[in-house]
C-alpha positions in Angstrom: 30.4 9.2 0.5 31.9 12.6 0.4 35.6 13.1 0.0 37.3 14.6 3.0 39.3 17.9 2.4 41.1 18.3 5.7 41.6 16.0 8.7 42.6 16.9 12.3 46.3 16.5 11.7 48.4 18.0 8.9 46.9 15.6 6.4 44.9 16.5 3.4 43.4 13.8 1.3 40.8 12.9 -1.3 38.8 10.1 0.0 41.5 8.4 2.2 41.0 8.8 5.9 44.3 10.2 7.3 45.2 9.8 11.0 48.6 11.0 12.2 49.8 12.0 8.7 49.4 8.5 7.4 47.1 7.6 4.6 45.0 4.6 4.8 47.3 2.6 2.5 50.4 3.6 4.8 48.5 2.3 7.9 47.4 -0.9 6.2 51.0 -1.5 5.1 52.3 -0.8 8.5 49.8 -3.4 10.1 50.7 -5.9 7.5 54.4 -5.7 8.5 53.7 -5.9 12.1 51.4 -8.9 11.5 53.9 -10.7 9.3 56.7 -10.1 11.8 54.6 -11.5 14.5 53.8 -14.6 12.7 57.5 -15.2 11.9 58.2 -14.8 15.6 55.6 -17.2 16.6 56.6 -19.9 13.9 60.2 -19.6 14.9 59.4 -20.1 18.5 57.2 -23.2 17.8 60.0 -24.8 15.7 62.4 -24.0 18.5 60.1 -25.8 21.0 59.5 -28.7 18.7 63.4 -29.2 18.2 63.7 -29.0 22.0 61.1 -31.8 22.4 62.9 -34.0 20.0 66.2 -33.6 21.7 64.7 -34.4 25.3 63.0 -37.4 23.9 66.2 -38.7 22.5 68.1 -38.1 25.8 65.4 -39.8 27.8 65.6 -42.8 25.4 69.3 -43.0 25.8 69.0 -42.8 29.6 66.6 -45.7 29.7 69.1 -47.8 27.5 67.3 -47.5 24.3 68.3 -46.4 20.8 66.3 -43.4 19.5 65.1 -43.2 16.0 63.9 -40.0 14.7 62.4 -39.3 11.3 61.8 -35.5 10.5 60.7 -33.4 7.7 61.8 -29.9 6.9 61.9 -27.5 9.9 61.0 -30.3 12.2 57.2 -29.6 11.8 56.4 -33.2 11.1 58.4 -35.8 12.8 58.0 -39.2 14.4 60.1 -40.7 17.2 60.6 -44.4 18.4 62.8 -45.9 21.0 64.0 -49.3 20.6 65.4 -51.1 23.7 
């Protein structure tokens, strides 16, 4: 593999492919930040939906004259629900 001396932009390099003035490492770092932020948003949304489901189940249990019993782990990822009448 021959090293590149000049790319189409204002980027000179020695082996790294440059595009838009960014080295390969800089582009990789940017994609990693975007991927981590995306995963953070998805996990936060799932935790929020899960918490909403727990609240709805408790309300329905109370409306039916029962007593809700909820056992949950950290971040409401693992939880169990029972409604005793």
